[in-house]
N, CA, C, O and the ligand as a Tripos MOL2 file, in Angstrom:
@<TRIPOS>MOLECULE
protein
  273   271    69     0     0
PROTEIN
NO_CHARGES

@<TRIPOS>ATOM
      1 N          65.9570    6.4170   10.1340 N.3       1 MET1
      2 CA         65.0740    6.2920    9.0200 C.3       1 MET1
      3 C          65.2880    4.9230    8.3390 C.2       1 MET1
      4 O          66.4190    4.5050    8.0880 O.2       1 MET1
      5 N          64.2250    4.2790    8.0650 N.am      2 ASP2
      6 CA         64.2900    3.1060    7.2800 C.3       2 ASP2
      7 C          63.2900    3.1820    6.1720 C.2       2 ASP2
      8 O          62.5630    4.1700    6.0770 O.2       2 ASP2
      9 N          63.2150    2.1320    5.2850 N.am      3 ALA3
     10 CA         62.3530    2.1570    4.1170 C.3       3 ALA3
     11 C          60.9480    2.3270    4.4500 C.2       3 ALA3
     12 O          60.1950    2.9950    3.7430 O.2       3 ALA3
     13 N          60.5430    1.6750    5.6200 N.am      4 THR4
     14 CA         59.0460    1.6900    5.9580 C.3       4 THR4
     15 C          58.7950    3.1240    6.2690 C.2       4 THR4
     16 O          57.7670    3.6340    5.8250 O.2       4 THR4
     17 N          59.6380    3.8430    7.0000 N.am      5 GLU5
     18 CA         59.3660    5.2030    7.4580 C.3       5 GLU5
     19 C          59.3750    6.1050    6.2690 C.2       5 GLU5
     20 O          58.5730    7.0340    6.1740 O.2       5 GLU5
     21 N          60.3390    5.8230    5.2980 N.am      6 ALA6
     22 CA         60.2930    6.7120    4.1400 C.3       6 ALA6
     23 C          59.0560    6.5750    3.2730 C.2       6 ALA6
     24 O          58.5740    7.5310    2.6660 O.2       6 ALA6
     25 N          58.5620    5.3400    3.2390 N.am      7 ILE7
     26 CA         57.3460    5.0670    2.5260 C.3       7 ILE7
     27 C          56.1960    5.7970    3.2030 C.2       7 ILE7
     28 O          55.3660    6.3890    2.5130 O.2       7 ILE7
     29 N          56.1220    5.7780    4.4830 N.am      8 ARG8
     30 CA         55.1620    6.5160    5.1880 C.3       8 ARG8
     31 C          55.1830    7.9630    5.0350 C.2       8 ARG8
     32 O          54.1500    8.6270    4.9400 O.2       8 ARG8
     33 N          56.4760    8.5040    5.0080 N.am      9 ASN9
     34 CA         56.6030    9.9280    4.7080 C.3       9 ASN9
     35 C          56.0980   10.2920    3.3800 C.2       9 ASN9
     36 O          55.4860   11.3450    3.1990 O.2       9 ASN9
     37 N          56.3450    9.4220    2.4190 N.am     10 ALA10
     38 CA         55.8340    9.6700    1.0660 C.3      10 ALA10
     39 C          54.4210    9.7830    1.0020 C.2      10 ALA10
     40 O          53.9030   10.6630    0.3150 O.2      10 ALA10
     41 N          53.6960    8.9010    1.7110 N.am     11 HIS11
     42 CA         52.2080    8.9770    1.7050 C.3      11 HIS11
     43 C          51.7440   10.1340    2.3830 C.2      11 HIS11
     44 O          50.7200   10.6730    1.9650 O.2      11 HIS11
     45 N          52.3730   10.6230    3.4170 N.am     12 GLU12
     46 CA         52.0500   11.8740    4.0760 C.3      12 GLU12
     47 C          52.1990   13.0520    3.0770 C.2      12 GLU12
     48 O          51.3850   13.9710    2.9860 O.2      12 GLU12
     49 N          53.3470   12.9230    2.3240 N.am     13 TRP13
     50 CA         53.6540   14.0060    1.2970 C.3      13 TRP13
     51 C          52.5390   14.0620    0.2280 C.2      13 TRP13
     52 O          52.1210   15.1480   -0.1720 O.2      13 TRP13
     53 N          52.0580   12.8820   -0.2350 N.am     14 PHE14
     54 CA         50.9950   12.8760   -1.1460 C.3      14 PHE14
     55 C          49.7840   13.6080   -0.7680 C.2      14 PHE14
     56 O          49.0800   14.2000   -1.5860 O.2      14 PHE14
     57 N          49.5470   13.5500    0.5650 N.am     15 GLU15
     58 CA         48.2930   14.1560    1.0800 C.3      15 GLU15
     59 C          48.3420   15.6530    1.1210 C.2      15 GLU15
     60 O          47.2990   16.3010    1.0340 O.2      15 GLU15
     61 N          49.5280   16.2380    1.2510 N.am     16 VAL16
     62 CA         49.6720   17.7100    1.3190 C.3      16 VAL16
     63 C          50.2250   18.2760   -0.0030 C.2      16 VAL16
     64 O          50.3900   19.4920   -0.0980 O.2      16 VAL16
     65 N          50.5010   17.5020   -0.9660 N.am     17 ASN17
     66 CA         51.0000   18.0290   -2.2050 C.3      17 ASN17
     67 C          50.1380   17.6070   -3.3120 C.2      17 ASN17
     68 O          49.5560   16.5250   -3.2430 O.2      17 ASN17
     69 N          50.0090   18.3930   -4.3500 N.am     18 SER18
     70 CA         49.2430   18.0370   -5.5380 C.3      18 SER18
     71 C          50.2070   18.0960   -6.6990 C.2      18 SER18
     72 O          51.3450   18.5450   -6.5680 O.2      18 SER18
     73 N          49.7160   17.6210   -7.8650 N.am     19 GLY19
     74 CA         50.4730   17.7660   -9.0340 C.3      19 GLY19
     75 C          51.5330   16.6240   -9.3140 C.2      19 GLY19
     76 O          52.2890   16.6900  -10.2830 O.2      19 GLY19
     77 N          51.5480   15.6390   -8.4700 N.am     20 TRP20
     78 CA         52.4790   14.5770   -8.5930 C.3      20 TRP20
     79 C          51.6850   13.4160   -9.3200 C.2      20 TRP20
     80 O          50.4550   13.3610   -9.3250 O.2      20 TRP20
     81 N          52.4900   12.5210   -9.9160 N.am     21 ALA21
     82 CA         51.8970   11.4370  -10.5900 C.3      21 ALA21
     83 C          52.9420   10.2780  -10.5620 C.2      21 ALA21
     84 O          54.1280   10.5450  -10.7550 O.2      21 ALA21
     85 N          52.5600    9.0800  -10.3430 N.am     22 PRO22
     86 CA         53.5310    7.9340  -10.3420 C.3      22 PRO22
     87 C          54.1140    7.7780  -11.7300 C.2      22 PRO22
     88 O          53.4240    8.0220  -12.7200 O.2      22 PRO22
     89 N          55.3340    7.3880  -11.8200 N.am     23 PRO23
     90 CA         55.9120    7.1920  -13.1840 C.3      23 PRO23
     91 C          55.2080    6.0540  -13.8610 C.2      23 PRO23
     92 O          54.6740    5.2050  -13.1470 O.2      23 PRO23
     93 N          55.1530    5.9490  -15.1800 N.am     24 ASP24
     94 CA         54.5730    4.7710  -15.8780 C.3      24 ASP24
     95 C          55.6360    3.6800  -15.9260 C.2      24 ASP24
     96 O          56.7910    3.9510  -15.5980 O.2      24 ASP24
     97 N          55.3220    2.5780  -16.2850 N.am     25 GLU25
     98 CA         56.1270    1.3060  -16.1690 C.3      25 GLU25
     99 C          57.4390    1.5350  -16.9820 C.2      25 GLU25
    100 O          58.5240    1.1710  -16.5270 O.2      25 GLU25
    101 N          57.3230    2.1140  -18.1290 N.am     26 ASP26
    102 CA         58.5550    2.3530  -18.9960 C.3      26 ASP26
    103 C          59.5350    3.3160  -18.3500 C.2      26 ASP26
    104 O          60.7510    3.1230  -18.3630 O.2      26 ASP26
    105 N          58.9650    4.3300  -17.8020 N.am     27 GLU27
    106 CA         59.7450    5.3960  -17.1240 C.3      27 GLU27
    107 C          60.5180    4.8250  -15.9350 C.2      27 GLU27
    108 O          61.6950    5.1210  -15.7300 O.2      27 GLU27
    109 N          59.8080    3.9920  -15.1540 N.am     28 LEU28
    110 CA         60.4780    3.4040  -13.9370 C.3      28 LEU28
    111 C          61.5170    2.4290  -14.3600 C.2      28 LEU28
    112 O          62.5910    2.3450  -13.7630 O.2      28 LEU28
    113 N          61.2000    1.6660  -15.4180 N.am     29 ALA29
    114 CA         62.1950    0.5910  -15.9550 C.3      29 ALA29
    115 C          63.4350    1.2990  -16.4350 C.2      29 ALA29
    116 O          64.5440    0.8180  -16.2040 O.2      29 ALA29
    117 N          63.2780    2.4600  -17.1150 N.am     30 GLU30
    118 CA         64.4410    3.2270  -17.5900 C.3      30 GLU30
    119 C          65.2900    3.6630  -16.4320 C.2      30 GLU30
    120 O          66.5100    3.5130  -16.4850 O.2      30 GLU30
    121 N          64.7270    4.1720  -15.4310 N.am     31 TRP31
    122 CA         65.4510    4.6740  -14.2140 C.3      31 TRP31
    123 C          66.2300    3.4670  -13.6150 C.2      31 TRP31
    124 O          67.4420    3.5160  -13.4070 O.2      31 TRP31
    125 N          65.4280    2.3400  -13.3410 N.am     32 LEU32
    126 CA         66.0790    1.1590  -12.8130 C.3      32 LEU32
    127 C          67.2740    0.6620  -13.6360 C.2      32 LEU32
    128 O          68.2710    0.2130  -13.0710 O.2      32 LEU32
    129 N          67.1770    0.7410  -14.9480 N.am     33 ALA33
    130 CA         68.2270    0.2480  -15.8630 C.3      33 ALA33
    131 C          69.4530    1.0980  -15.6740 C.2      33 ALA33
    132 O          70.5780    0.6390  -15.8750 O.2      33 ALA33
    133 N          69.2320    2.3820  -15.2750 N.am     34 ASP34
    134 CA         70.3710    3.2510  -14.9680 C.3      34 ASP34
    135 C          70.8460    3.1700  -13.5570 C.2      34 ASP34
    136 O          71.7830    3.8660  -13.1640 O.2      34 ASP34
    137 N          70.1870    2.2980  -12.7620 N.am     35 GLY35
    138 CA         70.5390    2.1450  -11.4300 C.3      35 GLY35
    139 C          70.1690    3.2620  -10.5430 C.2      35 GLY35
    140 O          70.7620    3.4510   -9.4810 O.2      35 GLY35
    141 N          69.1420    4.0530  -10.9800 N.am     36 VAL36
    142 CA         68.6610    5.1720  -10.0840 C.3      36 VAL36
    143 C          67.1350    5.1030   -9.9840 C.2      36 VAL36
    144 O          66.4450    4.2410  -10.5280 O.2      36 VAL36
    145 N          66.7220    6.0380   -9.2820 N.am     37 CYS37
    146 CA         65.1970    6.1780   -9.2040 C.3      37 CYS37
    147 C          64.8130    7.5550   -8.8150 C.2      37 CYS37
    148 O          65.7180    8.2770   -8.3960 O.2      37 CYS37
    149 N          63.6240    8.0260   -8.8890 N.am     38 ARG38
    150 CA         63.1320    9.2580   -8.5380 C.3      38 ARG38
    151 C          62.2220    9.1450   -7.3520 C.2      38 ARG38
    152 O          61.5680    8.1160   -7.1760 O.2      38 ARG38
    153 N          62.1530   10.2220   -6.4880 N.am     39 CYS39
    154 CA         61.1650   10.3260   -5.4770 C.3      39 CYS39
    155 C          59.9760   11.1000   -5.9710 C.2      39 CYS39
    156 O          60.0250   11.6890   -7.0510 O.2      39 CYS39
    157 N          58.9080   11.1130   -5.2050 N.am     40 PRO40
    158 CA         57.7300   11.9070   -5.6450 C.3      40 PRO40
    159 C          58.0380   13.4210   -5.8460 C.2      40 PRO40
    160 O          57.3910   14.0800   -6.6590 O.2      40 PRO40
    161 N          59.0570   13.9740   -5.0780 N.am     41 ASP41
    162 CA         59.4210   15.3700   -5.2390 C.3      41 ASP41
    163 C          60.5840   15.5260   -6.2910 C.2      41 ASP41
    164 O          61.2600   16.5550   -6.3300 O.2      41 ASP41
    165 N          60.7840   14.4910   -7.1200 N.am     42 ASP42
    166 CA         61.7600   14.5210   -8.2690 C.3      42 ASP42
    167 C          63.2460   14.4160   -7.8830 C.2      42 ASP42
    168 O          64.1280   14.5540   -8.7310 O.2      42 ASP42
    169 N          63.5030   14.1730   -6.6100 N.am     43 CYS43
    170 CA         64.8550   13.9280   -6.2140 C.3      43 CYS43
    171 C          65.3510   12.6390   -6.8140 C.2      43 CYS43
    172 O          64.6190   11.6540   -6.9150 O.2      43 CYS43
    173 N          66.6850   12.6620   -7.2340 N.am     44 LEU44
    174 CA         67.2820   11.3990   -7.7980 C.3      44 LEU44
    175 C          67.9290   10.6200   -6.6410 C.2      44 LEU44
    176 O          68.7130   11.1620   -5.8610 O.2      44 LEU44
    177 N          67.5840    9.3790   -6.5620 N.am     45 VAL45
    178 CA         67.9690    8.5110   -5.4700 C.3      45 VAL45
    179 C          68.3600    7.1740   -5.9340 C.2      45 VAL45
    180 O          68.1930    6.8780   -7.1170 O.2      45 VAL45
    181 N          68.9080    6.2800   -5.0350 N.am     46 ARG46
    182 CA         69.0630    4.9080   -5.4310 C.3      46 ARG46
    183 C          67.6730    4.2650   -5.3920 C.2      46 ARG46
    184 O          66.7890    4.7760   -4.7040 O.2      46 ARG46
    185 N          67.4520    3.1310   -6.1270 N.am     47 PRO47
    186 CA         66.1960    2.6200   -6.2280 C.3      47 PRO47
    187 C          65.6610    2.0930   -4.8330 C.2      47 PRO47
    188 O          64.4540    2.1070   -4.5940 O.2      47 PRO47
    189 N          66.5410    1.6540   -3.9650 N.am     48 ASP48
    190 CA         66.1210    1.1520   -2.6180 C.3      48 ASP48
    191 C          66.2690    2.2680   -1.6020 C.2      48 ASP48
    192 O          66.2730    1.9970   -0.4010 O.2      48 ASP48
    193 N          66.3920    3.5030   -2.0350 N.am     49 GLY49
    194 CA         66.6820    4.5600   -1.0270 C.3      49 GLY49
    195 C          65.6320    5.5580   -0.9350 C.2      49 GLY49
    196 O          64.5260    5.3740   -1.4430 O.2      49 GLY49
    197 N          65.9680    6.6790   -0.2590 N.am     50 TRP50
    198 CA         65.0340    7.8140   -0.0860 C.3      50 TRP50
    199 C          65.8770    9.1330   -0.1430 C.2      50 TRP50
    200 O          67.0900    9.1160    0.0670 O.2      50 TRP50
    201 N          65.2280   10.2060   -0.4160 N.am     51 CYS51
    202 CA         65.9320   11.4240   -0.5610 C.3      51 CYS51
    203 C          66.2030   12.1670    0.7630 C.2      51 CYS51
    204 O          65.8070   11.6900    1.8270 O.2      51 CYS51
    205 N          66.8940   13.3620    0.7030 N.am     52 LEU52
    206 CA         67.2840   14.1180    1.8110 C.3      52 LEU52
    207 C          66.0140   14.6570    2.5620 C.2      52 LEU52
    208 O          66.0770   15.0080    3.7400 O.2      52 LEU52
    209 N          64.9030   14.7030    1.8520 N.am     53 HIS53
    210 CA         63.6710   15.1250    2.4100 C.3      53 HIS53
    211 C          62.9240   14.0350    3.0760 C.2      53 HIS53
    212 O          61.8610   14.3200    3.6280 O.2      53 HIS53
    213 N          63.3880   12.7410    3.0860 N.am     54 GLY54
    214 CA         62.8180   11.6810    3.7220 C.3      54 GLY54
    215 C          61.7370   10.9330    2.9540 C.2      54 GLY54
    216 O          60.9670   10.1590    3.5240 O.2      54 GLY54
    217 N          61.6970   11.1830    1.6340 N.am     55 LEU55
    218 CA         60.6790   10.5430    0.7800 C.3      55 LEU55
    219 C          61.2800    9.3570    0.0930 C.2      55 LEU55
    220 O          62.3860    9.4000   -0.4430 O.2      55 LEU55
    221 N          60.4930    8.2670    0.1280 N.am     56 ALA56
    222 CA         61.0380    6.9410   -0.4760 C.3      56 ALA56
    223 C          61.0160    7.0720   -2.0010 C.2      56 ALA56
    224 O          60.2740    7.8740   -2.5680 O.2      56 ALA56
    225 N          61.8210    6.2890   -2.6150 N.am     57 SER57
    226 CA         61.8630    6.2340   -4.1190 C.3      57 SER57
    227 C          60.5110    5.7010   -4.5980 C.2      57 SER57
    228 O          59.8070    4.9960   -3.8750 O.2      57 SER57
    229 N          60.1610    6.0700   -5.8690 N.am     58 TRP58
    230 CA         58.9530    5.4030   -6.3430 C.3      58 TRP58
    231 C          59.0270    3.8720   -6.4190 C.2      58 TRP58
    232 O          58.0240    3.1680   -6.3020 O.2      58 TRP58
    233 N          60.2360    3.4000   -6.6180 N.am     59 SER59
    234 CA         60.3880    1.9490   -6.6520 C.3      59 SER59
    235 C          59.9990    1.3260   -5.2810 C.2      59 SER59
    236 O          59.3310    0.2930   -5.2460 O.2      59 SER59
    237 N          60.3930    1.9180   -4.2200 N.am     60 LEU60
    238 CA         59.9750    1.4090   -2.9000 C.3      60 LEU60
    239 C          58.4710    1.6440   -2.6570 C.2      60 LEU60
    240 O          57.8020    0.7730   -2.1000 O.2      60 LEU60
    241 N          57.9450    2.7740   -3.0530 N.am     61 ILE61
    242 CA         56.5460    3.0840   -2.7830 C.3      61 ILE61
    243 C          55.6320    2.1100   -3.6300 C.2      61 ILE61
    244 O          54.6560    1.5890   -3.0900 O.2      61 ILE61
    245 N          55.9280    1.8720   -4.8960 N.am     62 LEU62
    246 CA         55.1590    1.0270   -5.6830 C.3      62 LEU62
    247 C          55.3680   -0.4520   -5.3530 C.2      62 LEU62
    248 O          54.4730   -1.2900   -5.4620 O.2      62 LEU62
    249 N          56.5890   -0.7070   -4.9500 N.am     63 GLY63
    250 CA         56.8230   -2.1250   -4.4540 C.3      63 GLY63
    251 C          55.9110   -2.4780   -3.2500 C.2      63 GLY63
    252 O          55.3350   -3.5630   -3.1730 O.2      63 GLY63
    253 N          55.8130   -1.5100   -2.3220 N.am     64 ALA64
    254 CA         55.0270   -1.6620   -1.1330 C.3      64 ALA64
    255 C          53.6790   -1.8240   -1.4180 C.2      64 ALA64
    256 O          53.0070   -2.5800   -0.7160 O.2      64 ALA64
    257 N          53.1520   -1.1780   -2.4190 N.am     65 LEU65
    258 CA         51.6520   -1.1990   -2.7850 C.3      65 LEU65
    259 C          51.4030   -2.6290   -3.3370 C.2      65 LEU65
    260 O          50.3610   -3.2290   -3.0710 O.2      65 LEU65
    261 N          52.4050   -3.1700   -4.1290 N.am     66 ASP66
    262 CA         52.2370   -4.5120   -4.7000 C.3      66 ASP66
    263 C          52.0620   -5.6110   -3.6590 C.2      66 ASP66
    264 O          51.4420   -6.6460   -3.9010 O.2      66 ASP66
    265 N          52.6410   -5.3350   -2.4840 N.am     67 GLU67
    266 CA         52.6790   -6.3710   -1.4720 C.3      67 GLU67
    267 C          51.3460   -6.4780   -0.8040 C.2      67 GLU67
    268 O          51.0410   -7.4880   -0.1700 O.2      67 GLU67
    269 N          50.5510   -5.4550   -0.9370 N.am     68 ASP68
    270 CA         49.2390   -5.4450   -0.2160 C.3      68 ASP68
    271 C          48.3130   -6.4480   -0.8960 C.2      68 ASP68
    272 O          47.1680   -6.6160   -0.4750 O.2      68 ASP68
    273 ZN         63.4930   15.1230   -2.0270 Zn       69 ZN69
@<TRIPOS>BOND
     1     1     2 1
     2     2     3 1
     3     3     4 2
     4     3     5 am
     5     5     6 1
     6     6     7 1
     7     7     8 2
     8     7     9 am
     9     9    10 1
    10    10    11 1
    11    11    12 2
    12    11    13 am
    13    13    14 1
    14    14    15 1
    15    15    16 2
    16    15    17 am
    17    17    18 1
    18    18    19 1
    19    19    20 2
    20    19    21 am
    21    21    22 1
    22    22    23 1
    23    23    24 2
    24    23    25 am
    25    25    26 1
    26    26    27 1
    27    27    28 2
    28    27    29 am
    29    29    30 1
    30    30    31 1
    31    31    32 2
    32    31    33 am
    33    33    34 1
    34    34    35 1
    35    35    36 2
    36    35    37 am
    37    37    38 1
    38    38    39 1
    39    39    40 2
    40    39    41 am
    41    41    42 1
    42    42    43 1
    43    43    44 2
    44    43    45 am
    45    45    46 1
    46    46    47 1
    47    47    48 2
    48    47    49 am
    49    49    50 1
    50    50    51 1
    51    51    52 2
    52    51    53 am
    53    53    54 1
    54    54    55 1
    55    55    56 2
    56    55    57 am
    57    57    58 1
    58    58    59 1
    59    59    60 2
    60    59    61 am
    61    61    62 1
    62    62    63 1
    63    63    64 2
    64    63    65 am
    65    65    66 1
    66    66    67 1
    67    67    68 2
    68    67    69 am
    69    69    70 1
    70    70    71 1
    71    71    72 2
    72    71    73 am
    73    73    74 1
    74    74    75 1
    75    75    76 2
    76    75    77 am
    77    77    78 1
    78    78    79 1
    79    79    80 2
    80    79    81 am
    81    81    82 1
    82    82    83 1
    83    83    84 2
    84    83    85 am
    85    85    86 1
    86    86    87 1
    87    87    88 2
    88    87    89 am
    89    89    90 1
    90    90    91 1
    91    91    92 2
    92    91    93 am
    93    93    94 1
    94    94    95 1
    95    95    96 2
    96    95    97 am
    97    97    98 1
    98    98    99 1
    99    99   100 2
   100    99   101 am
   101   101   102 1
   102   102   103 1
   103   103   104 2
   104   103   105 am
   105   105   106 1
   106   106   107 1
   107   107   108 2
   108   107   109 am
   109   109   110 1
   110   110   111 1
   111   111   112 2
   112   111   113 am
   113   113   114 1
   114   114   115 1
   115   115   116 2
   116   115   117 am
   117   117   118 1
   118   118   119 1
   119   119   120 2
   120   119   121 am
   121   121   122 1
   122   122   123 1
   123   123   124 2
   124   123   125 am
   125   125   126 1
   126   126   127 1
   127   127   128 2
   128   127   129 am
   129   129   130 1
   130   130   131 1
   131   131   132 2
   132   131   133 am
   133   133   134 1
   134   134   135 1
   135   135   136 2
   136   135   137 am
   137   137   138 1
   138   138   139 1
   139   139   140 2
   140   139   141 am
   141   141   142 1
   142   142   143 1
   143   143   144 2
   144   143   145 am
   145   145   146 1
   146   146   147 1
   147   147   148 2
   148   147   149 am
   149   149   150 1
   150   150   151 1
   151   151   152 2
   152   151   153 am
   153   153   154 1
   154   154   155 1
   155   155   156 2
   156   155   157 am
   157   157   158 1
   158   158   159 1
   159   159   160 2
   160   159   161 am
   161   161   162 1
   162   162   163 1
   163   163   164 2
   164   163   165 am
   165   165   166 1
   166   166   167 1
   167   167   168 2
   168   167   169 am
   169   169   170 1
   170   170   171 1
   171   171   172 2
   172   171   173 am
   173   173   174 1
   174   174   175 1
   175   175   176 2
   176   175   177 am
   177   177   178 1
   178   178   179 1
   179   179   180 2
   180   179   181 am
   181   181   182 1
   182   182   183 1
   183   183   184 2
   184   183   185 am
   185   185   186 1
   186   186   187 1
   187   187   188 2
   188   187   189 am
   189   189   190 1
   190   190   191 1
   191   191   192 2
   192   191   193 am
   193   193   194 1
   194   194   195 1
   195   195   196 2
   196   195   197 am
   197   197   198 1
   198   198   199 1
   199   199   200 2
   200   199   201 am
   201   201   202 1
   202   202   203 1
   203   203   204 2
   204   203   205 am
   205   205   206 1
   206   206   207 1
   207   207   208 2
   208   207   209 am
   209   209   210 1
   210   210   211 1
   211   211   212 2
   212   211   213 am
   213   213   214 1
   214   214   215 1
   215   215   216 2
   216   215   217 am
   217   217   218 1
   218   218   219 1
   219   219   220 2
   220   219   221 am
   221   221   222 1
   222   222   223 1
   223   223   224 2
   224   223   225 am
   225   225   226 1
   226   226   227 1
   227   227   228 2
   228   227   229 am
   229   229   230 1
   230   230   231 1
   231   231   232 2
   232   231   233 am
   233   233   234 1
   234   234   235 1
   235   235   236 2
   236   235   237 am
   237   237   238 1
   238   238   239 1
   239   239   240 2
   240   239   241 am
   241   241   242 1
   242   242   243 1
   243   243   244 2
   244   243   245 am
   245   245   246 1
   246   246   247 1
   247   247   248 2
   248   247   249 am
   249   249   250 1
   250   250   251 1
   251   251   252 2
   252   251   253 am
   253   253   254 1
   254   254   255 1
   255   255   256 2
   256   255   257 am
   257   257   258 1
   258   258   259 1
   259   259   260 2
   260   259   261 am
   261   261   262 1
   262   262   263 1
   263   263   264 2
   264   263   265 am
   265   265   266 1
   266   266   267 1
   267   267   268 2
   268   267   269 am
   269   269   270 1
   270   270   271 1
   271   271   272 2
@<TRIPOS>SUBSTRUCTURE
     1 MET1         2 RESIDUE 1 A MET
     2 ASP2         6 RESIDUE 1 A ASP
     3 ALA3        10 RESIDUE 1 A ALA
     4 THR4        14 RESIDUE 1 A THR
     5 GLU5        18 RESIDUE 1 A GLU
     6 ALA6        22 RESIDUE 1 A ALA
     7 ILE7        26 RESIDUE 1 A ILE
     8 ARG8        30 RESIDUE 1 A ARG
     9 ASN9        34 RESIDUE 1 A ASN
    10 ALA10       38 RESIDUE 1 A ALA
    11 HIS11       42 RESIDUE 1 A HIS
    12 GLU12       46 RESIDUE 1 A GLU
    13 TRP13       50 RESIDUE 1 A TRP
    14 PHE14       54 RESIDUE 1 A PHE
    15 GLU15       58 RESIDUE 1 A GLU
    16 VAL16       62 RESIDUE 1 A VAL
    17 ASN17       66 RESIDUE 1 A ASN
    18 SER18       70 RESIDUE 1 A SER
    19 GLY19       74 RESIDUE 1 A GLY
    20 TRP20       78 RESIDUE 1 A TRP
    21 ALA21       82 RESIDUE 1 A ALA
    22 PRO22       86 RESIDUE 1 A PRO
    23 PRO23       90 RESIDUE 1 A PRO
    24 ASP24       94 RESIDUE 1 A ASP
    25 GLU25       98 RESIDUE 1 A GLU
    26 ASP26      102 RESIDUE 1 A ASP
    27 GLU27      106 RESIDUE 1 A GLU
    28 LEU28      110 RESIDUE 1 A LEU
    29 ALA29      114 RESIDUE 1 A ALA
    30 GLU30      118 RESIDUE 1 A GLU
    31 TRP31      122 RESIDUE 1 A TRP
    32 LEU32      126 RESIDUE 1 A LEU
    33 ALA33      130 RESIDUE 1 A ALA
    34 ASP34      134 RESIDUE 1 A ASP
    35 GLY35      138 RESIDUE 1 A GLY
    36 VAL36      142 RESIDUE 1 A VAL
    37 CYS37      146 RESIDUE 1 A CYS
    38 ARG38      150 RESIDUE 1 A ARG
    39 CYS39      154 RESIDUE 1 A CYS
    40 PRO40      158 RESIDUE 1 A PRO
    41 ASP41      162 RESIDUE 1 A ASP
    42 ASP42      166 RESIDUE 1 A ASP
    43 CYS43      170 RESIDUE 1 A CYS
    44 LEU44      174 RESIDUE 1 A LEU
    45 VAL45      178 RESIDUE 1 A VAL
    46 ARG46      182 RESIDUE 1 A ARG
    47 PRO47      186 RESIDUE 1 A PRO
    48 ASP48      190 RESIDUE 1 A ASP
    49 GLY49      194 RESIDUE 1 A GLY
    50 TRP50      198 RESIDUE 1 A TRP
    51 CYS51      202 RESIDUE 1 A CYS
    52 LEU52      206 RESIDUE 1 A LEU
    53 HIS53      210 RESIDUE 1 A HIS
    54 GLY54      214 RESIDUE 1 A GLY
    55 LEU55      218 RESIDUE 1 A LEU
    56 ALA56      222 RESIDUE 1 A ALA
    57 SER57      226 RESIDUE 1 A SER
    58 TRP58      230 RESIDUE 1 A TRP
    59 SER59      234 RESIDUE 1 A SER
    60 LEU60      238 RESIDUE 1 A LEU
    61 ILE61      242 RESIDUE 1 A ILE
    62 LEU62      246 RESIDUE 1 A LEU
    63 GLY63      250 RESIDUE 1 A GLY
    64 ALA64      254 RESIDUE 1 A ALA
    65 LEU65      258 RESIDUE 1 A LEU
    66 ASP66      262 RESIDUE 1 A ASP
    67 GLU67      266 RESIDUE 1 A GLU
    68 ASP68      270 RESIDUE 1 A ASP
    69 ZN69       273 GROUP 0 **** ****
């Protein structure tokens, strides 16, 4: 598993799950200030990590979108 794969997993997860929403900027900034992040399924992870379920953190997901 690497970040690219975790991000891909998250996008697949988005397609089969509803009710999720990306964090707003303030929320994300608060997590990062604490040295943590959340995944789309609410797991607590490192900002550059992914959860046991293979989903990338929002920080990774949103960062990848910015690169496009
Ligand atoms: Zn998870």
